[in-house]
VEXSE-874832 format. One record per residue (C-alpha): residue in one letter; x, z, y. Coordinates in Angstrom, 2 decimals, decimal comma. Each point is the difference from the previous one (the first is absolute). Layout:
% residues N
   residuo        c1        c3        c2
         a         X         Z         Y
...
END
This chain:
% residues 361
   residuo        c1        c3        c2
         x     -0,10      0,21      0,04
         x      1,31     -1,19      3,52
         x      0,64      2,38      2,72
         x     -2,68     -1,30      1,56
         x     -2,79     -0,03     -2,64
         x      0,97      3,34     -0,12
         x     -0,36      0,81      3,37
         x     -3,64     -2,01      0,19
         x     -1,13      2,38     -3,15
         x      1,01      3,52      1,83
         x     -2,04     -1,64      3,07
         x     -2,91     -0,25     -1,95
         x      0,15      3,52     -1,52
         x      0,33      1,34      3,47
         x     -2,96     -1,76      1,34
         x     -1,93      0,87     -3,29
         x      1,36      3,75      0,51
         x     -1,62     -0,03      3,69
         x     -2,88     -1,31     -1,34
         x     -0,53      3,23     -2,86
         x      0,81      1,77      2,53
         x     -2,83     -1,18      2,35
         x     -2,70     -0,06     -2,75
         x      1,16      4,03     -0,86
         x     -0,39      0,88      3,33
         x     -3,14     -2,10      0,47
         x     -1,34      1,92     -3,44
         x      1,33      3,25      1,15
         x     -2,42     -0,61      3,48
         x     -2,94     -0,54     -2,53
         x      0,35      3,01     -1,83
         x      0,65      2,16      2,79
         x     -3,84     -1,43      0,87
         x     -1,23      0,75     -3,28
         x      1,63      3,76      0,40
         x     -2,39      0,41      3,44
         x     -2,94     -1,71     -1,62
         x      0,29      2,48     -2,97
         x      0,57      3,05      2,11
         x     -2,74     -0,53      1,92
         x     -2,00     -0,32     -3,33
         x      1,16      2,98     -1,60
         x      1,92     -1,96     -2,90
         x      2,85      1,06     -1,80
         x      3,48     -2,46      0,94
         x      1,14     -0,35     -2,93
         x     -1,90     -2,28     -2,75
         x      1,69     -0,29     -3,16
         x     -2,23     -2,32     -1,01
         x      0,14     -2,40      2,50
         x      3,76      0,35     -0,59
         x     -0,03     -0,81     -3,25
         x     -2,63     -3,07      0,85
         x      2,37     -1,42      2,50
         x      3,11      0,33     -2,05
         x     -1,91     -1,66     -3,08
         x     -1,06     -2,88      2,57
         x      3,75     -0,63      1,11
         x      1,13      0,27     -3,73
         x     -2,22     -2,89     -0,98
         x      1,05     -2,03      2,81
         x      3,34      0,68     -0,98
         x      1,48     -3,44     -1,77
         x      3,97      1,28      0,44
         x      2,67      0,16      0,42
         x     -0,21      3,62      0,83
         x     -1,07      1,93     -3,05
         x     -3,61      2,00      0,07
         x      1,89      3,10      0,30
         x      2,26     -0,99      3,06
         x     -3,65     -1,18      1,41
         x     -1,20      3,35     -0,52
         x      2,35      2,13      0,92
         x      0,68     -1,80      3,70
         x     -3,82      0,22      0,83
         x     -0,34      3,43     -1,34
         x      2,41      0,84      2,97
         x     -1,60     -2,52      2,03
         x     -3,58      2,43     -0,52
         x      2,12      2,72      0,14
         x      0,76     -0,44      3,30
         x     -2,90     -0,77      1,58
         x     -1,57      3,07     -1,58
         x      2,96      1,62      2,05
         x     -0,94     -1,74      3,33
         x     -3,71      1,53     -0,28
         x      0,85      3,59     -0,61
         x      2,76     -0,54      2,98
         x     -3,17     -1,53      2,32
         x     -1,97      3,22     -1,02
         x      2,89      2,16      1,32
         x      0,33     -1,86      3,14
         x     -3,58      0,67      0,81
         x      0,29      3,82     -0,71
         x     -1,65      1,82      3,18
         x      2,86      2,49     -0,12
         x      3,07     -2,83     -0,08
         x      1,83     -0,46      3,13
         x     -1,09     -3,81     -0,75
         x     -3,23      0,61      0,82
         x      0,77      2,71      3,41
         x      3,35     -0,49      1,32
         x     -0,14      3,24      2,10
         x     -0,33      3,65     -1,46
         x     -2,54      2,31     -0,25
         x     -0,09      3,04      1,75
         x     -1,99      2,69     -1,26
         x     -0,96      2,89      2,44
         x     -1,39      3,59     -1,13
         x     -0,21      2,75      2,19
         x      1,24     -1,92      2,62
         x      3,25     -0,71     -2,00
         x      1,05     -3,73     -0,02
         x      0,94     -0,64     -3,79
         x      2,07     -3,13     -0,16
         x      1,37     -0,56      3,56
         x      3,50      0,79     -0,42
         x      0,01      4,10      0,55
         x      0,01      1,68     -3,77
         x     -3,28      1,90     -1,09
         x      0,40      3,16     -1,96
         x     -2,86      1,36     -2,18
         x      0,67      3,79     -1,54
         x     -2,28      2,67     -1,55
         x     -0,82      2,01     -3,16
         x     -0,28     -2,53     -3,50
         x     -3,45      1,73     -0,39
         x     -2,10      1,80      2,48
         x     -0,19      3,32     -1,80
         x     -1,08      2,33      3,17
         x     -0,61     -0,21      3,79
         x      2,57      2,49      0,75
         x      2,16     -1,77     -2,30
         x     -0,46     -3,60      1,81
         x     -0,48      1,96      3,52
         x      3,74      1,57     -0,44
         x      1,70     -3,97     -0,74
         x     -2,32     -1,54      2,91
         x      1,24      2,70      2,56
         x      3,36     -0,82     -0,86
         x     -0,66     -3,64      0,39
         x     -1,50      0,13      3,18
         x      3,08      1,85      1,45
         x      1,72     -3,41     -0,90
         x     -2,28     -1,88      1,87
         x     -0,91     -1,85     -3,16
         x     -3,77     -1,49     -0,40
         x     -0,50     -0,74     -3,64
         x     -0,97      2,63     -2,76
         x     -0,16     -0,63     -3,77
         x     -1,99      2,04     -2,43
         x     -1,56     -1,03     -3,43
         x     -3,66      1,80     -0,77
         x     -0,60     -2,75     -2,96
         x      3,39      0,56     -2,01
         x     -0,01     -2,60     -2,81
         x      2,45      1,99     -2,73
         x      1,91     -1,44     -2,83
         x     -1,89      3,12     -2,15
         x     -3,82      0,81     -0,03
         x      0,90      3,81      0,26
         x      2,28     -0,46      3,05
         x     -1,46      1,10      3,34
         x     -2,03     -3,02      1,27
         x     -1,14      0,98      3,65
         x     -2,39      1,64      2,11
         x     -2,04     -3,22      0,57
         x     -2,35     -0,22      2,80
         x      1,25      3,71      0,58
         x      3,55     -1,19      0,36
         x     -1,34     -3,01      2,65
         x     -1,83      2,65      2,15
         x      3,25      2,26      0,33
         x      1,97     -2,98      0,97
         x     -2,71     -0,95      2,55
         x      0,62      2,93      1,53
         x      3,17      0,26      0,31
         x     -0,21     -3,73      1,49
         x     -2,00      1,63      2,87
         x      1,76      3,28      0,62
         x      4,17     -1,88     -0,23
         x     -1,36     -3,43      1,03
         x      0,96     -1,46     -2,68
         x     -0,57     -2,98     -1,55
         x     -0,94      0,41     -3,95
         x      1,15     -2,08     -3,12
         x     -1,29      0,67     -2,97
         x     -0,98     -1,60     -3,44
         x     -3,16     -0,99     -1,52
         x     -0,11     -1,17     -3,57
         x     -3,47     -1,29     -0,67
         x     -2,31     -2,48      2,17
         x     -2,58      2,89     -0,45
         x      2,28      2,38      2,04
         x      0,33     -2,90      2,67
         x     -3,52      0,59      2,17
         x      0,55      3,91      0,24
         x      3,97      0,24      0,62
         x     -0,52     -2,49      3,38
         x     -1,19      2,25      2,07
         x      3,10      2,75     -0,79
         x      3,15     -2,31      0,00
         x      1,50     -2,68      2,16
         x      2,08     -2,02     -2,97
         x     -1,47     -0,43     -2,94
         x      3,15      0,35     -2,79
         x     -0,10     -2,20     -3,02
         x      2,39      1,83     -2,81
         x      2,12     -1,57     -2,11
         x     -2,28      0,61     -3,05
         x     -2,81     -2,09      1,57
         x      2,11     -2,89      1,52
         x     -1,80     -2,29     -2,28
         x     -3,21      1,66      0,05
         x     -1,45     -3,03      1,19
         x     -3,67      1,03      0,99
         x      1,50      2,99      1,81
         x      2,55     -2,33      1,84
         x     -3,15     -2,42      1,11
         x     -2,21      3,12      0,81
         x      2,90      1,36      2,68
         x      0,19     -3,86      1,14
         x     -3,25      0,39      0,79
         x     -0,28      2,87      2,50
         x      1,62      0,20      3,60
         x      2,80      2,25     -0,68
         x      3,79      0,15     -0,54
         x      1,54     -0,20     -3,54
         x      3,01      0,65     -1,41
         x      0,79     -1,24     -3,18
         x      2,61      1,30     -2,37
         x      1,75     -2,16     -2,63
         x     -0,59      0,68     -3,67
         x      2,38      1,92     -1,65
         x      0,52     -3,47     -2,24
         x     -0,95     -2,72      2,38
         x      1,73     -3,30      0,75
         x     -0,16     -0,61      3,89
         x     -1,64     -2,87     -0,75
         x     -2,99      2,19     -1,43
         x      0,65      2,46      3,04
         x     -0,45     -2,54      2,72
         x     -3,24     -1,31     -1,98
         x     -1,40      3,10     -0,33
         x      0,11      0,35      3,75
         x     -1,14     -3,37      0,25
         x     -3,62      1,00     -1,99
         x     -0,26      2,21      2,75
         x      0,58     -1,98      2,83
         x     -2,27     -2,86     -1,56
         x     -2,80      2,52      0,84
         x      0,37     -0,14      3,59
         x      2,36      3,24      0,43
         x      3,30     -0,93      1,64
         x      1,06      3,79      0,63
         x      2,45     -0,10     -3,00
         x      3,40      2,18      0,12
         x      1,88     -0,80     -3,29
         x      2,45      3,14     -1,55
         x      2,78     -0,30     -2,34
         x     -0,42      3,39     -2,26
         x      2,27     -1,13     -3,06
         x     -0,30     -1,58     -3,11
         x      0,56      0,84     -3,66
         x      3,20     -0,83     -1,66
         x      1,85      1,14     -2,41
         x      1,88      2,31      2,21
         x     -0,73      3,74     -0,22
         x      2,04      1,09      3,00
         x     -3,20     -0,13      2,12
         x     -3,06      0,20     -0,44
         x     -0,54     -3,80      0,80
         x      2,79     -2,42      1,05
         x     -0,45     -0,54      3,42
         x      0,17     -4,30      0,67
         x      1,17      0,38      3,49
         x      0,43     -3,78     -0,17
         x     -4,02     -0,53      0,17
         x      0,33      1,19      3,42
         x      2,14     -3,35      1,83
         x     -1,85     -1,97     -2,75
         x     -3,75      0,73      1,18
         x      0,85      0,45      3,24
         x      1,24     -3,82     -0,08
         x     -3,09     -1,13     -2,23
         x     -2,68      1,75      1,52
         x     -0,94      0,88      3,51
         x     -1,07      4,01     -1,02
         x      1,57      3,05      0,99
         x      2,16      1,47     -2,76
         x      0,47      3,46     -0,59
         x      2,19      2,30     -2,58
         x     -1,19      2,68     -2,05
         x      3,50      1,91     -0,58
         x     -1,75      2,79     -1,68
         x     -1,65     -1,60     -3,22
         x      3,15     -2,63      0,19
         x      2,52      2,31     -1,23
         x     -2,10      3,60     -0,69
         x      3,26      1,63      1,14
         x      0,02      2,06      3,37
         x      3,49     -0,12      0,24
         x      0,28     -3,76      0,42
         x     -3,01     -0,35      2,31
         x      1,94      0,13      3,04
         x      2,58     -3,16     -1,37
         x     -3,09     -2,27     -1,32
         x     -1,52      0,60      3,24
         x      2,89     -1,07      2,06
         x     -0,03     -3,15     -2,25
         x     -3,41     -0,88      0,17
         x      0,39     -0,22      4,07
         x      3,34     -1,66     -0,02
         x     -1,35     -2,85     -2,13
         x     -2,69     -0,40      2,46
         x     -3,07      2,33     -1,12
         x     -2,85      0,31      2,53
         x     -0,37      3,59     -1,20
         x      0,99      2,68     -2,74
         x     -2,57      2,51     -1,99
         x      1,18      3,04     -1,24
         x     -1,71      3,19     -1,19
         x      0,01      3,27      1,65
         x     -1,18      3,99     -1,53
         x      0,07      3,21      1,38
         x      1,16      1,44     -3,20
         x      0,84     -3,11     -2,54
         x      0,69      2,96     -2,80
         x     -3,32      0,65     -0,07
         x     -1,36     -3,27      0,61
         x     -3,12     -1,35     -2,11
         x      1,89     -3,54     -0,69
         x      3,53     -1,20      0,38
         x      1,58      2,84      1,00
         x      3,64     -1,43     -0,87
         x     -0,50     -2,81      2,62
         x     -1,64      1,75      2,82
         x      2,25      1,36      3,25
         x     -0,64      3,70      1,33
         x     -0,68      0,23      3,74
         x      3,74      0,55      0,42
         x      1,26     -2,64     -2,09
         x     -2,64     -2,30      1,89
         x      1,57      1,12      3,68
         x      3,59     -0,60     -1,09
         x     -1,24     -3,79     -1,91
         x     -1,91     -1,05      3,48
         x      2,95      1,29      2,09
         x      2,62     -2,22     -2,09
         x     -2,30     -2,66      0,00
         x     -0,18     -0,44      3,73
         x      3,65      0,32      0,35
         x      0,18     -3,05     -2,53
         x     -2,37     -1,57      2,25
         x      1,90      0,62      3,59
         x      3,37     -0,78     -1,83
         x     -1,20     -3,19     -1,35
         x     -2,48     -1,41      2,52
         x     -3,01      0,28     -2,19
         x     -3,06      0,81      2,17
         x     -0,25     -3,19      2,00
END
């Protein structure tokens, strides 16, 4: 074969490559449109019967020289890519995504703008046990100029025999504390049935880690006009976490604070493993403010401070931690709550750290 013949054939291959590429992209556009139609109709994107029918038709039309196995392999890859395109389209459309809203969402609670650049803090006991207990913590918080208190009235526990919280009575205590100490209340709601009665008493609805994929609860809190603090599930991927937030926002409530609180790994040195890299990823991919719960992620008082510093340094919009007047007699999570003296030292150290590193813009 002469050099000119070789160049001619190579030129034809280049032309065919371009034609194939054009056709594959045209096919991709059609497949994306099919995906949008399926989404509107509630039809499953992946249809194995349809895929098998297309492969059979292609093999019937194949007269070589490519063997049938090669044809099947090539088109399976094309089909796979098309399905991934449909999934990517869905992700692009997420209401919580930066692609949907470029600017940061600011959630204002008790006059405190969360997500505006200045870190916010939520402190308080693991569980509401009495008025006196919560009031002691509230007084310490008020003296520091803090605005947001946490406290569990409903406590989903691993064991059914552990303290489950005071329920409605606990919410009433939190409401009284809120009025007396000018503190916004963050408290967990565990079932849609408790939501209506709780709205009167709390300022932020917390959806706990165990309920991150309680979809009926997510839809319920999404339908009310009240900020939601959504905690990441202990075994949830970031994609699952973001989609849990999407459940809430899809119902009309865009006042959502995401909270990284540690995930379950094989490590036993801490209660959970703080996934600190989740903070910049969530900040980059969503427009929602991001908190870090250093208490539940570590389960250790002795490392609350470095964990909080890490959270603030990496860009978290706020830190959550637990404080109890006397953790030794607490009805839940004794080992991880700070007493009031430790709380003073913790907050003072955090303020120094923020001033030194100019984390207060």
